[in-house]
C-alpha positions as protocol buffer text, in pm:
chain_id: "A"
residue {
  index: 1
  type: MET
  ca { x: -9377 y: -4428 z: 3459 }
}
residue {
  index: 2
  type: ILE
  ca { x: -9250 y: -4146 z: 3642 }
}
residue {
  index: 3
  type: ARG
  ca { x: -8898 y: -4108 z: 3762 }
}
residue {
  index: 4
  type: ILE
  ca { x: -8821 y: -3935 z: 4078 }
}
residue {
  index: 5
  type: ASN
  ca { x: -8476 y: -3820 z: 4163 }
}
residue {
  index: 6
  type: LEU
  ca { x: -8414 y: -3877 z: 4526 }
}
residue {
  index: 7
  type: LEU
  ca { x: -8067 y: -3727 z: 4526 }
}
residue {
  index: 8
  type: PRO
  ca { x: -8034 y: -3366 z: 4605 }
}
residue {
  index: 9
  type: GLN
  ca { x: -8013 y: -3131 z: 4310 }
}
residue {
  index: 10
  type: LYS
  ca { x: -7672 y: -2989 z: 4406 }
}
residue {
  index: 11
  type: THR
  ca { x: -7498 y: -3325 z: 4426 }
}
residue {
  index: 12
  type: VAL
  ca { x: -7595 y: -3426 z: 4077 }
}
residue {
  index: 13
  type: SER
  ca { x: -7479 y: -3102 z: 3923 }
}
residue {
  index: 14
  type: SER
  ca { x: -7151 y: -3086 z: 4116 }
}
residue {
  index: 15
  type: ARG
  ca { x: -7058 y: -3442 z: 4014 }
}
residue {
  index: 16
  type: GLN
  ca { x: -7144 y: -3362 z: 3657 }
}
residue {
  index: 17
  type: ARG
  ca { x: -6932 y: -3047 z: 3682 }
}
residue {
  index: 18
  type: GLN
  ca { x: -6637 y: -3241 z: 3820 }
}
residue {
  index: 19
  type: ARG
  ca { x: -6661 y: -3487 z: 3531 }
}
residue {
  index: 20
  type: ASP
  ca { x: -6684 y: -3200 z: 3281 }
}
residue {
  index: 21
  type: ILE
  ca { x: -6385 y: -3023 z: 3438 }
}
residue {
  index: 22
  type: ILE
  ca { x: -6178 y: -3342 z: 3424 }
}
residue {
  index: 23
  type: LEU
  ca { x: -6284 y: -3407 z: 3065 }
}
residue {
  index: 24
  type: TYR
  ca { x: -6204 y: -3050 z: 2961 }
}
residue {
  index: 25
  type: SER
  ca { x: -5873 y: -3062 z: 3145 }
}
residue {
  index: 26
  type: VAL
  ca { x: -5776 y: -3385 z: 2969 }
}
residue {
  index: 27
  type: ILE
  ca { x: -5880 y: -3241 z: 2632 }
}
residue {
  index: 28
  type: ALA
  ca { x: -5685 y: -2918 z: 2703 }
}
residue {
  index: 29
  type: ALA
  ca { x: -5381 y: -3120 z: 2809 }
}
residue {
  index: 30
  type: LEU
  ca { x: -5404 y: -3326 z: 2490 }
}
residue {
  index: 31
  type: VAL
  ca { x: -5440 y: -3015 z: 2275 }
}
residue {
  index: 32
  type: LEU
  ca { x: -5144 y: -2855 z: 2458 }
}
residue {
  index: 33
  type: TYR
  ca { x: -4942 y: -3175 z: 2415 }
}
residue {
  index: 34
  type: LEU
  ca { x: -5025 y: -3190 z: 2043 }
}
residue {
  index: 35
  type: PHE
  ca { x: -4939 y: -2820 z: 2006 }
}
residue {
  index: 36
  type: LEU
  ca { x: -4605 y: -2870 z: 2183 }
}
residue {
  index: 37
  type: LEU
  ca { x: -4538 y: -3182 z: 1975 }
}
residue {
  index: 38
  type: LEU
  ca { x: -4608 y: -2985 z: 1656 }
}
residue {
  index: 39
  type: LEU
  ca { x: -4389 y: -2698 z: 1776 }
}
residue {
  index: 40
  type: TRP
  ca { x: -4109 y: -2940 z: 1861 }
}
residue {
  index: 41
  type: GLY
  ca { x: -4132 y: -3096 z: 1515 }
}
residue {
  index: 42
  type: ILE
  ca { x: -4120 y: -2753 z: 1348 }
}
residue {
  index: 43
  type: LEU
  ca { x: -3816 y: -2659 z: 1557 }
}
residue {
  index: 44
  type: LEU
  ca { x: -3641 y: -2984 z: 1461 }
}
residue {
  index: 45
  type: LEU
  ca { x: -3707 y: -2920 z: 1093 }
}
residue {
  index: 46
  type: ASN
  ca { x: -3588 y: -2560 z: 1130 }
}
residue {
  index: 47
  type: LYS
  ca { x: -3277 y: -2677 z: 1316 }
}
residue {
  index: 48
  type: GLY
  ca { x: -3192 y: -2922 z: 1039 }
}
residue {
  index: 49
  type: GLN
  ca { x: -3242 y: -2655 z: 776 }
}
residue {
  index: 50
  type: LYS
  ca { x: -3022 y: -2407 z: 968 }
}
residue {
  index: 51
  type: GLU
  ca { x: -2750 y: -2671 z: 1010 }
}
residue {
  index: 52
  type: ARG
  ca { x: -2753 y: -2733 z: 632 }
}
residue {
  index: 53
  type: GLU
  ca { x: -2732 y: -2358 z: 570 }
}
residue {
  index: 54
  type: LEU
  ca { x: -2444 y: -2333 z: 818 }
}
residue {
  index: 55
  type: ARG
  ca { x: -2255 y: -2613 z: 641 }
}
residue {
  index: 56
  type: LEU
  ca { x: -2306 y: -2437 z: 306 }
}
residue {
  index: 57
  type: ILE
  ca { x: -2189 y: -2107 z: 451 }
}
residue {
  index: 58
  type: GLN
  ca { x: -1883 y: -2273 z: 604 }
}
residue {
  index: 59
  type: ALA
  ca { x: -1803 y: -2440 z: 271 }
}
residue {
  index: 60
  type: ASP
  ca { x: -1832 y: -2101 z: 97 }
}
residue {
  index: 61
  type: TYR
  ca { x: -1621 y: -1941 z: 371 }
}
residue {
  index: 62
  type: ASN
  ca { x: -1347 y: -2202 z: 326 }
}
residue {
  index: 63
  type: LYS
  ca { x: -1357 y: -2156 z: -51 }
}
residue {
  index: 64
  type: TYR
  ca { x: -1337 y: -1776 z: -23 }
}
residue {
  index: 65
  type: LYS
  ca { x: -1073 y: -1802 z: 248 }
}
residue {
  index: 66
  type: LYS
  ca { x: -846 y: -1978 z: -1 }
}
residue {
  index: 67
  type: ILE
  ca { x: -925 y: -1718 z: -265 }
}
residue {
  index: 68
  type: TYR
  ca { x: -859 y: -1436 z: -14 }
}
residue {
  index: 69
  type: ALA
  ca { x: -523 y: -1592 z: 73 }
}
residue {
  index: 70
  type: LYS
  ca { x: -438 y: -1599 z: -298 }
}
residue {
  index: 71
  type: VAL
  ca { x: -544 y: -1234 z: -332 }
}
residue {
  index: 72
  type: LEU
  ca { x: -320 y: -1136 z: -38 }
}
residue {
  index: 73
  type: ASP
  ca { x: -34 y: -1329 z: -195 }
}
residue {
  index: 74
  type: ILE
  ca { x: -92 y: -1155 z: -527 }
}
residue {
  index: 75
  type: GLU
  ca { x: -98 y: -815 z: -354 }
}
residue {
  index: 76
  type: LYS
  ca { x: 235 y: -893 z: -185 }
}
residue {
  index: 77
  type: LYS
  ca { x: 383 y: -996 z: -520 }
}
residue {
  index: 78
  type: LYS
  ca { x: 239 y: -681 z: -679 }
}
residue {
  index: 79
  type: LYS
  ca { x: 410 y: -465 z: -414 }
}
residue {
  index: 80
  type: ILE
  ca { x: 741 y: -642 z: -476 }
}
residue {
  index: 81
  type: ILE
  ca { x: 706 y: -604 z: -852 }
}
residue {
  index: 82
  type: THR
  ca { x: 609 y: -237 z: -814 }
}
residue {
  index: 83
  type: LYS
  ca { x: 921 y: -178 z: -603 }
}
residue {
  index: 84
  type: LYS
  ca { x: 1134 y: -351 z: -866 }
}
residue {
  index: 85
  type: ILE
  ca { x: 975 y: -147 z: -1146 }
}
residue {
  index: 86
  type: ASN
  ca { x: 1036 y: 176 z: -955 }
}
residue {
  index: 87
  type: LEU
  ca { x: 1396 y: 71 z: -891 }
}
residue {
  index: 88
  type: ILE
  ca { x: 1445 y: -6 z: -1259 }
}
residue {
  index: 89
  type: LYS
  ca { x: 1295 y: 332 z: -1355 }
}
residue {
  index: 90
  type: ASP
  ca { x: 1521 y: 505 z: -1103 }
}
residue {
  index: 91
  type: LEU
  ca { x: 1828 y: 322 z: -1229 }
}
residue {
  index: 92
  type: THR
  ca { x: 1732 y: 385 z: -1590 }
}
residue {
  index: 93
  type: GLY
  ca { x: 1702 y: 755 z: -1519 }
}
residue {
  index: 94
  type: ARG
  ca { x: 2028 y: 760 z: -1329 }
}
residue {
  index: 95
  type: ARG
  ca { x: 2235 y: 565 z: -1579 }
}
residue {
  index: 96
  type: GLU
  ca { x: 2237 y: 861 z: -1814 }
}
residue {
  index: 97
  type: ILE
  ca { x: 2352 y: 1103 z: -1544 }
}
residue {
  index: 98
  type: PRO
  ca { x: 2726 y: 1013 z: -1559 }
}
residue {
  index: 99
  type: VAL
  ca { x: 2716 y: 1037 z: -1939 }
}
residue {
  index: 100
  type: ARG
  ca { x: 2540 y: 1374 z: -1923 }
}
residue {
  index: 101
  type: VAL
  ca { x: 2781 y: 1496 z: -1654 }
}
residue {
  index: 102
  type: LEU
  ca { x: 3086 y: 1407 z: -1861 }
}
residue {
  index: 103
  type: ASP
  ca { x: 2929 y: 1550 z: -2177 }
}
residue {
  index: 104
  type: VAL
  ca { x: 2849 y: 1888 z: -2020 }
}
residue {
  index: 105
  type: VAL
  ca { x: 3180 y: 1906 z: -1830 }
}
residue {
  index: 106
  type: ALA
  ca { x: 3380 y: 1830 z: -2145 }
}
residue {
  index: 107
  type: SER
  ca { x: 3179 y: 2045 z: -2386 }
}
residue {
  index: 108
  type: LYS
  ca { x: 3199 y: 2358 z: -2165 }
}
residue {
  index: 109
  type: LEU
  ca { x: 3574 y: 2321 z: -2102 }
}
residue {
  index: 110
  type: PRO
  ca { x: 3769 y: 2620 z: -2243 }
}
residue {
  index: 111
  type: GLU
  ca { x: 4047 y: 2476 z: -2456 }
}
residue {
  index: 112
  type: GLY
  ca { x: 4399 y: 2552 z: -2347 }
}
residue {
  index: 113
  type: ARG
  ca { x: 4290 y: 2769 z: -2052 }
}
residue {
  index: 114
  type: LEU
  ca { x: 4152 y: 2516 z: -1799 }
}
residue {
  index: 115
  type: TYR
  ca { x: 4240 y: 2151 z: -1730 }
}
residue {
  index: 116
  type: LEU
  ca { x: 4056 y: 1902 z: -1511 }
}
residue {
  index: 117
  type: THR
  ca { x: 4253 y: 1660 z: -1297 }
}
residue {
  index: 118
  type: SER
  ca { x: 3962 y: 1483 z: -1127 }
}
residue {
  index: 119
  type: ILE
  ca { x: 3586 y: 1440 z: -1165 }
}
residue {
  index: 120
  type: THR
  ca { x: 3403 y: 1271 z: -878 }
}
residue {
  index: 121
  type: LEU
  ca { x: 3027 y: 1195 z: -878 }
}
residue {
  index: 122
  type: GLU
  ca { x: 2900 y: 1164 z: -519 }
}
residue {
  index: 123
  type: GLY
  ca { x: 2523 y: 1117 z: -498 }
}
residue {
  index: 124
  type: ASP
  ca { x: 2367 y: 1426 z: -652 }
}
residue {
  index: 125
  type: GLU
  ca { x: 2690 y: 1631 z: -649 }
}
residue {
  index: 126
  type: VAL
  ca { x: 2993 y: 1645 z: -876 }
}
residue {
  index: 127
  type: LEU
  ca { x: 3332 y: 1751 z: -742 }
}
residue {
  index: 128
  type: LEU
  ca { x: 3557 y: 1898 z: -1012 }
}
residue {
  index: 129
  type: GLU
  ca { x: 3929 y: 1950 z: -950 }
}
residue {
  index: 130
  type: GLY
  ca { x: 4182 y: 2103 z: -1183 }
}
residue {
  index: 131
  type: VAL
  ca { x: 4401 y: 2398 z: -1279 }
}
residue {
  index: 132
  type: SER
  ca { x: 4319 y: 2717 z: -1462 }
}
residue {
  index: 133
  type: LEU
  ca { x: 4536 y: 2989 z: -1610 }
}
residue {
  index: 134
  type: ASP
  ca { x: 4340 y: 3254 z: -1417 }
}
residue {
  index: 135
  type: ASN
  ca { x: 4038 y: 3311 z: -1189 }
}
residue {
  index: 136
  type: LEU
  ca { x: 3835 y: 3470 z: -1468 }
}
residue {
  index: 137
  type: THR
  ca { x: 3850 y: 3152 z: -1676 }
}
residue {
  index: 138
  type: LEU
  ca { x: 3749 y: 2947 z: -1372 }
}
residue {
  index: 139
  type: ALA
  ca { x: 3451 y: 3178 z: -1297 }
}
residue {
  index: 140
  type: LEU
  ca { x: 3340 y: 3166 z: -1662 }
}
residue {
  index: 141
  type: TYR
  ca { x: 3361 y: 2785 z: -1662 }
}
residue {
  index: 142
  type: MET
  ca { x: 3156 y: 2762 z: -1341 }
}
residue {
  index: 143
  type: ARG
  ca { x: 2885 y: 2987 z: -1491 }
}
residue {
  index: 144
  type: GLN
  ca { x: 2874 y: 2784 z: -1812 }
}
residue {
  index: 145
  type: ILE
  ca { x: 2836 y: 2459 z: -1616 }
}
residue {
  index: 146
  type: GLU
  ca { x: 2567 y: 2612 z: -1396 }
}
residue {
  index: 147
  type: SER
  ca { x: 2379 y: 2733 z: -1706 }
}
residue {
  index: 148
  type: SER
  ca { x: 2338 y: 2373 z: -1821 }
}
residue {
  index: 149
  type: PRO
  ca { x: 1994 y: 2222 z: -1744 }
}
residue {
  index: 150
  type: PHE
  ca { x: 2171 y: 1929 z: -1575 }
}
residue {
  index: 151
  type: PHE
  ca { x: 2353 y: 2133 z: -1309 }
}
residue {
  index: 152
  type: ARG
  ca { x: 2279 y: 2399 z: -1048 }
}
residue {
  index: 153
  type: ASP
  ca { x: 2445 y: 2569 z: -751 }
}
residue {
  index: 154
  type: ALA
  ca { x: 2814 y: 2567 z: -843 }
}
residue {
  index: 155
  type: ILE
  ca { x: 3015 y: 2639 z: -527 }
}
residue {
  index: 156
  type: ARG
  ca { x: 3388 y: 2701 z: -520 }
}
residue {
  index: 157
  type: VAL
  ca { x: 3551 y: 2491 z: -246 }
}
residue {
  index: 158
  type: VAL
  ca { x: 3920 y: 2576 z: -292 }
}
residue {
  index: 159
  type: SER
  ca { x: 4106 y: 2817 z: -516 }
}
residue {
  index: 160
  type: GLU
  ca { x: 4482 y: 2868 z: -477 }
}
residue {
  index: 161
  type: GLU
  ca { x: 4751 y: 3026 z: -687 }
}
residue {
  index: 162
  type: LYS
  ca { x: 5049 y: 2802 z: -765 }
}
residue {
  index: 163
  type: LYS
  ca { x: 5357 y: 2831 z: -977 }
}
residue {
  index: 164
  type: VAL
  ca { x: 5412 y: 2561 z: -1234 }
}
residue {
  index: 165
  type: GLY
  ca { x: 5747 y: 2618 z: -1395 }
}
residue {
  index: 166
  type: SER
  ca { x: 5754 y: 2987 z: -1488 }
}
residue {
  index: 167
  type: LYS
  ca { x: 5376 y: 3027 z: -1511 }
}
residue {
  index: 168
  type: SER
  ca { x: 5132 y: 3113 z: -1236 }
}
residue {
  index: 169
  type: VAL
  ca { x: 4817 y: 2893 z: -1237 }
}
residue {
  index: 170
  type: THR
  ca { x: 4510 y: 2862 z: -1016 }
}
residue {
  index: 171
  type: SER
  ca { x: 4443 y: 2524 z: -862 }
}
residue {
  index: 172
  type: PHE
  ca { x: 4073 y: 2477 z: -784 }
}
residue {
  index: 173
  type: LYS
  ca { x: 3801 y: 2251 z: -652 }
}
residue {
  index: 174
  type: PHE
  ca { x: 3432 y: 2323 z: -689 }
}
residue {
  index: 175
  type: ARG
  ca { x: 3108 y: 2137 z: -633 }
}
residue {
  index: 176
  type: VAL
  ca { x: 2800 y: 2148 z: -848 }
}
residue {
  index: 177
  type: LYS
  ca { x: 2464 y: 1980 z: -787 }
}
residue {
  index: 178
  type: VAL
  ca { x: 2326 y: 1743 z: -1049 }
}
residue {
  index: 179
  type: VAL
  ca { x: 1961 y: 1797 z: -1135 }
}
residue {
  index: 180
  type: ALA
  ca { x: 1754 y: 1479 z: -1166 }
}
residue {
  index: 181
  type: TYR
  ca { x: 1745 y: 1358 z: -1523 }
}
residue {
  index: 182
  type: GLU
  ca { x: 1364 y: 1389 z: -1554 }
}
residue {
  index: 183
  type: GLN
  ca { x: 1379 y: 1751 z: -1436 }
}
residue {
  index: 184
  type: ALA
  ca { x: 1667 y: 1832 z: -1667 }
}
residue {
  index: 185
  type: LYS
  ca { x: 1493 y: 1666 z: -1960 }
}
residue {
  index: 186
  type: ALA
  ca { x: 1177 y: 1868 z: -1889 }
}
residue {
  index: 187
  type: ALA
  ca { x: 1383 y: 2187 z: -1863 }
}
residue {
  index: 188
  type: THR
  ca { x: 1541 y: 2131 z: -2207 }
}
residue {
  index: 189
  type: LYS
  ca { x: 1203 y: 2088 z: -2381 }
}
């Protein structure tokens, strides 16, 4: 038995081609669909993982935010304590200044020749007022005070001659700068 194809050759091959094209298109669409489905699944898994990581990072951030707030609070307290310590050191250094001032002023005083009527400590200056038997005694006293490591720059403000009874005396006022205690202590060593 012999078969004879009565249909033209082109028609058979073009129909077969159309079927093949449709079949390949459907297979390509399925492969593309499966690829997109796989890609979508991977993205969903990745999204879930990134969301978990974000939650962990936010939890760490909140934990460290509290710690950072505590650190800032501690730094503020440290600044306050440092200021207080510096104030205490300053006051401790200054508390000896009046004692030193009176000690030097009294120890350098020439007996029977010069008398003080007032001693005033104003900041870093001392104002001394009194009477002296003569200008030479007053000048000598000013030099002796200035030679002390606790004082510098003695300046005469007022010097007047007065009569007290039958004697002539010199009434005076002079200022002298007080050297900071730490500097004076270093100078005496």
